C-alpha angles and dihedrals in degrees: 000000000000124000091248092054092046090049093050091048090053091049092048090050091058094044091057107033094168092057091045093053091047090053091047089054091050091050092049090055088060093057117105101227119205120250120244089254089056091048092051093047094048091045089054090050091051093048093048090049091051092050091047093050090045092053091046093052092046092051091045091051091048093051093046093048090050091049091050090049090049093054094040103253120134098001 
């Protein structure tokens, strides 16, 4: 779609907000929403990843600070 067509579509959307909201509702009905089981599983993956990255960064910071202390930087 060209920029001009996109621009006109955006202008039309704001001229007719009721139509715009109706079309948004229709588009949202087409979305395949995740099940609660999917949400729980993906949330667990994200939390485990955050904990893993947190532990990695903490260990990296500890090693770097020990190396700096060993060579005499930032005592």
